Backbone as CSV, one residue per row, in Angstrom:
resi,resn,N_x,N_y,N_z,CA_x,CA_y,CA_z,C_x,C_y,C_z
1,MET,106.542,127.918,105.956,105.917,126.599,105.948,104.997,126.450,104.743
2,ALA,104.237,127.515,104.444,103.308,127.444,103.326,104.047,127.245,102.010
3,SER,105.206,127.900,101.831,105.940,127.742,100.578,106.526,126.331,100.449
4,ALA,106.979,125.747,101.549,107.484,124.367,101.509,106.367,123.402,101.151
5,LEU,105.181,123.636,101.693,104.031,122.783,101.392,103.667,122.903,99.922
6,GLN,103.698,124.113,99.389,103.342,124.327,97.994,104.354,123.665,97.061
7,ARG,105.649,123.688,97.405,106.663,123.085,96.550,106.559,121.565,96.528
8,SER,106.222,120.947,97.654,106.220,119.490,97.709,104.885,118.873,97.271
9,SER,103.837,119.626,97.296,102.524,119.106,96.940,102.068,119.692,95.614
10,PRO,101.487,118.861,94.752,101.004,119.389,93.476,99.756,120.241,93.677
11,SER,99.528,121.131,92.742,98.284,121.897,92.762,97.151,120.969,92.339
12,PRO,95.900,121.341,92.580,94.794,120.495,92.108,94.853,120.242,90.601
13,LYS,95.261,121.244,89.809,95.368,121.043,88.357,96.445,120.020,88.023
14,GLN,97.593,120.106,88.721,98.668,119.141,88.484,98.229,117.745,88.922
15,ALA,97.562,117.660,90.054,97.101,116.367,90.562,96.101,115.727,89.607
16,LEU,95.244,116.534,88.996,94.251,116.012,88.057,94.923,115.392,86.841
17,ARG,96.014,115.971,86.396,96.725,115.458,85.213,97.543,114.203,85.528
18,ARG,97.888,114.015,86.789,98.691,112.857,87.186,97.805,111.602,87.226
19,ARG,98.125,110.607,86.446,97.357,109.364,86.417,97.884,108.417,87.477
20,SER,96.989,107.708,88.112,97.394,106.750,89.138,96.537,105.495,89.019
21,ARG,96.909,104.501,89.780,96.131,103.260,89.823,94.714,103.547,90.303
22,PHE,94.579,104.505,91.213,93.266,104.899,91.718,92.345,105.316,90.572
23,ASP,92.879,106.097,89.631,92.075,106.553,88.490,91.582,105.385,87.643
24,ARG,92.426,104.360,87.513,92.018,103.194,86.719,90.980,102.342,87.439
25,LEU,91.068,102.304,88.768,90.178,101.432,89.539,88.848,102.080,89.903
26,LEU,88.843,103.389,90.032,87.613,104.075,90.434,86.646,104.106,89.260
27,ASP,85.527,103.465,89.410,84.518,103.419,88.355,83.265,104.104,88.864
28,PRO,83.004,105.330,88.413,81.820,106.055,88.889,80.512,105.304,88.654
29,GLU,80.451,104.504,87.606,79.221,103.758,87.322,78.946,102.709,88.400
30,VAL,80.000,102.099,88.937,79.831,101.128,90.029,79.305,101.842,91.276
31,LEU,79.907,102.982,91.593,79.464,103.723,92.774,78.031,104.212,92.603
32,LYS,77.704,104.643,91.404,76.338,105.095,91.109,75.345,103.935,91.275
33,ALA,75.725,102.759,90.802,74.851,101.589,90.928,74.638,101.222,92.394
34,LEU,75.689,101.313,93.196,75.585,100.970,94.616,74.861,102.039,95.430
35,ALA,74.840,103.267,94.924,74.236,104.374,95.681,72.713,104.303,95.706
36,GLU,72.133,103.543,94.818,70.668,103.434,94.784,70.251,102.416,95.843
37,PRO,69.423,102.805,96.821,69.097,101.922,97.950,68.499,100.565,97.551
38,THR,67.645,100.541,96.558,67.040,99.263,96.154,68.102,98.328,95.592
39,ARG,68.999,98.863,94.773,70.063,98.017,94.216,70.972,97.505,95.322
40,ALA,71.288,98.355,96.279,72.135,97.917,97.404,71.457,96.772,98.154
41,ARG,70.149,96.883,98.345,69.401,95.831,99.039,69.391,94.535,98.226
42,LEU,69.220,94.651,96.913,69.215,93.465,96.052,70.594,92.802,96.043
43,LEU,71.658,93.603,95.991,73.009,93.050,96.034,73.240,92.321,97.355
44,SER,72.805,92.924,98.437,72.938,92.292,99.749,72.205,90.954,99.785
45,CYS,71.014,90.923,99.236,70.221,89.699,99.193,70.962,88.601,98.429
46,LEU,71.507,88.953,97.255,72.217,87.960,96.448,73.510,87.503,97.118
47,LEU,74.213,88.419,97.773,75.438,88.025,98.482,75.120,87.052,99.612
48,LYS,74.057,87.325,100.359,73.688,86.455,101.481,73.134,85.121,101.009
49,CYS,72.504,85.112,99.842,71.944,83.870,99.306,73.077,82.921,98.914
50,GLY,74.125,83.449,98.300,75.289,82.637,97.984,75.153,81.720,96.788
51,ARG,74.135,81.917,95.999,73.957,81.102,94.793,73.254,81.951,93.740
52,PRO,73.312,81.543,92.475,72.575,82.286,91.452,71.070,82.221,91.716
53,CYS,70.407,83.335,91.510,68.956,83.411,91.712,68.309,83.988,90.460
54,SER,67.102,83.528,90.188,66.363,84.076,89.058,65.751,85.415,89.467
55,VAL,65.394,86.192,88.479,64.740,87.480,88.739,63.460,87.254,89.523
56,THR,62.739,86.210,89.194,61.487,85.900,89.895,61.735,85.631,91.374
57,GLU,62.757,84.839,91.687,63.080,84.559,93.088,63.410,85.838,93.848
58,VAL,64.218,86.671,93.249,64.622,87.913,93.917,63.413,88.825,94.092
59,ALA,62.575,88.924,93.080,61.382,89.769,93.165,60.439,89.263,94.253
60,ASP,60.271,87.949,94.358,59.381,87.378,95.373,59.884,87.650,96.792
61,CYS,61.189,87.530,97.000,61.697,87.687,98.360,61.790,89.151,98.775
62,CYS,61.901,90.044,97.821,62.101,91.462,98.163,60.842,92.306,98.040
63,SER,59.751,91.707,97.641,58.484,92.429,97.474,58.631,93.662,96.595
64,ILE,59.342,93.484,95.481,59.521,94.551,94.497,59.006,94.017,93.173
65,ASP,58.419,94.888,92.382,57.872,94.524,91.087,58.946,93.845,90.227
66,PHE,58.553,92.769,89.551,59.460,91.976,88.723,60.241,92.848,87.742
67,SER,59.561,93.742,87.042,60.242,94.552,86.028,61.292,95.472,86.643
68,MET,61.022,95.992,87.842,61.997,96.848,88.528,63.210,96.029,88.969
69,VAL,62.958,94.844,89.492,64.056,93.974,89.904,64.917,93.621,88.693
70,ALA,64.275,93.255,87.584,65.008,92.901,86.371,65.882,94.061,85.913
71,ARG,65.354,95.264,85.950,66.108,96.446,85.530,67.295,96.705,86.459
72,HIS,67.046,96.626,87.777,68.122,96.863,88.741,69.221,95.807,88.622
73,LEU,68.853,94.542,88.498,69.846,93.472,88.382,70.653,93.616,87.089
74,ALA,69.995,93.976,85.999,70.697,94.176,84.725,71.694,95.326,84.831
75,THR,71.321,96.385,85.524,72.223,97.523,85.728,73.465,97.085,86.498
76,MET,73.257,96.326,87.560,74.399,95.873,88.359,75.279,94.895,87.580
77,ALA,74.680,94.068,86.746,75.465,93.144,85.917,76.273,93.932,84.884
78,ARG,75.686,94.974,84.315,76.363,95.777,83.299,77.638,96.430,83.847
79,VAL,77.623,96.837,85.118,78.811,97.489,85.703,79.738,96.496,86.398
80,GLY,79.398,95.216,86.370,80.291,94.189,86.895,80.091,93.811,88.346
81,LEU,79.000,94.242,88.958,78.732,93.853,90.342,78.131,92.457,90.438
82,LEU,77.484,92.013,89.370,76.848,90.699,89.320,77.237,90.007,88.027
83,SER,77.140,88.688,88.027,77.243,87.952,86.768,75.837,87.495,86.416
84,SER,75.609,87.308,85.140,74.287,86.846,84.710,74.446,85.752,83.678
85,GLU,73.473,84.852,83.685,73.452,83.760,82.716,72.007,83.495,82.350
86,LYS,71.750,83.497,81.058,70.393,83.234,80.586,70.272,81.768,80.208
87,LYS,69.268,81.108,80.800,68.959,79.721,80.475,67.498,79.696,80.051
88,GLY,67.280,79.489,78.764,65.912,79.560,78.246,65.395,80.987,78.383
89,ARG,64.255,81.141,79.035,63.680,82.475,79.244,64.053,83.053,80.602
90,THR,64.805,82.312,81.394,65.138,82.736,82.751,66.564,83.270,82.816
91,VAL,66.713,84.428,83.443,68.041,84.999,83.669,68.401,84.764,85.134
92,TRP,69.577,84.202,85.344,70.088,83.921,86.682,71.200,84.904,87.001
93,TYR,71.116,85.515,88.170,72.115,86.494,88.609,72.828,85.971,89.845
94,ALA,74.124,86.247,89.909,74.915,85.840,91.076,75.846,86.982,91.468
95,ALA,76.002,87.151,92.763,76.972,88.102,93.306,78.151,87.294,93.809
96,HIS,79.334,87.689,93.429,80.542,86.975,93.837,81.263,87.826,94.876
97,GLY,80.999,87.515,96.133,81.513,88.312,97.246,83.009,88.466,97.250
98,SER,83.740,87.394,96.955,85.206,87.491,97.003,85.726,88.419,95.907
99,ALA,85.148,88.362,94.724,85.574,89.250,93.640,85.226,90.705,93.960
100,LEU,84.061,90.906,94.538,83.644,92.256,94.916,84.542,92.809,96.025
101,ALA,84.855,91.967,97.004,85.738,92.389,98.097,87.129,92.722,97.566
102,THR,87.648,91.920,96.644,88.956,92.183,96.051,88.942,93.508,95.301
103,ARG,87.862,93.760,94.586,87.742,95.016,93.829,87.813,96.230,94.760
104,PHE,87.098,96.179,95.880,87.104,97.304,96.809,88.398,97.364,97.617
105,ARG,89.006,96.214,97.894,90.312,96.200,98.570,91.369,96.855,97.693
106,ASP,91.350,96.532,96.400,92.293,97.140,95.463,92.102,98.656,95.404
107,LEU,90.852,99.093,95.416,90.575,100.531,95.406,91.094,101.182,96.688
108,ALA,90.875,100.541,97.820,91.367,101.074,99.097,92.893,101.133,99.104
109,ASP,93.547,100.106,98.567,95.011,100.112,98.486,95.502,101.253,97.601
110,ALA,94.798,101.503,96.503,95.179,102.594,95.603,95.026,103.948,96.298
111,ILE,94.027,104.082,97.138,93.859,105.317,97.911,95.035,105.475,98.867
112,ASP,95.410,104.389,99.540,96.554,104.436,100.462,97.843,104.821,99.736
113,GLU,98.014,104.357,98.494,99.219,104.670,97.717,99.352,106.160,97.420
114,LEU,98.225,106.869,97.392,98.261,108.300,97.090,98.852,109.101,98.236
115,GLY,98.920,108.514,99.406,99.515,109.195,100.549,98.462,109.702,101.503
116,PRO,98.920,110.164,102.654,97.972,110.631,103.669,97.249,111.903,103.224
117,ALA,95.969,111.943,103.454,95.154,113.096,103.060,95.550,114.340,103.823
118,ASP,95.968,114.199,105.061,96.290,115.376,105.853,97.586,116.041,105.402
119,ALA,98.389,115.385,104.583,99.616,115.994,104.068,99.339,116.905,102.888
120,CYS,98.167,116.791,102.305,97.829,117.547,101.103,97.577,119.019,101.392
121,CYS,96.671,119.276,102.260,96.240,120.652,102.457,95.980,120.932,103.920
122,ASP,96.334,122.100,104.339,96.022,122.549,105.692,95.072,123.726,105.551
123,PRO,93.774,123.531,105.881,92.798,124.608,105.692,93.115,125.862,106.497
124,SER,94.012,125.759,107.465,94.332,126.950,108.248,95.402,127.807,107.588
125,GLU,96.032,127.272,106.520,97.065,128.035,105.837,96.446,129.227,105.120
126,PRO,97.103,130.384,105.162,96.572,131.549,104.467,96.649,131.367,102.955
127,GLY,95.755,132.050,102.252,95.767,132.014,100.801,94.921,130.921,100.210
128,ASP,94.179,130.169,101.001,93.332,129.098,100.472,91.925,129.564,100.164
129,THR,91.657,130.844,100.274,90.309,131.342,100.025,90.125,131.803,98.626
C-alpha cells in the first residue's frame, strides 16, 4: 500500500515545483494584513459601514489613534483589501465585500482543485519519520 501511495502522490519537493492556480491566488501579504487584529477590526468596520469612510471617521469610531488607523488602512489598500481615493487632504477608504468574497471563494476553489488532503499522506504509514 505504501509503495502505491508513493507512486501516485508527488513528494513534497515535486509538489513544490508543480505550479497551480492556488499558487497564483495565495498572497501571503493579504493573509499577513488580515492576521493583525486591529486591521481585521478596521476591515470589519468598513465592510459593515458599506460606504467609503475617511481616516478620521474610522479613527473616531474605533477609538484608535489617527496615525495608526491611517497606517493600517494604507497597508490594507496596498495589498488590495481596500480601495482608496484622495480628495483634497482627505483619503477615503472602502471595502468591497463582493470582491473580497470572490477573492476568497476563488482561493477556496483552488484548494479544492488540489484534491482531498487525506489522499496525500497517511501519518500511520511507516517511513514518515
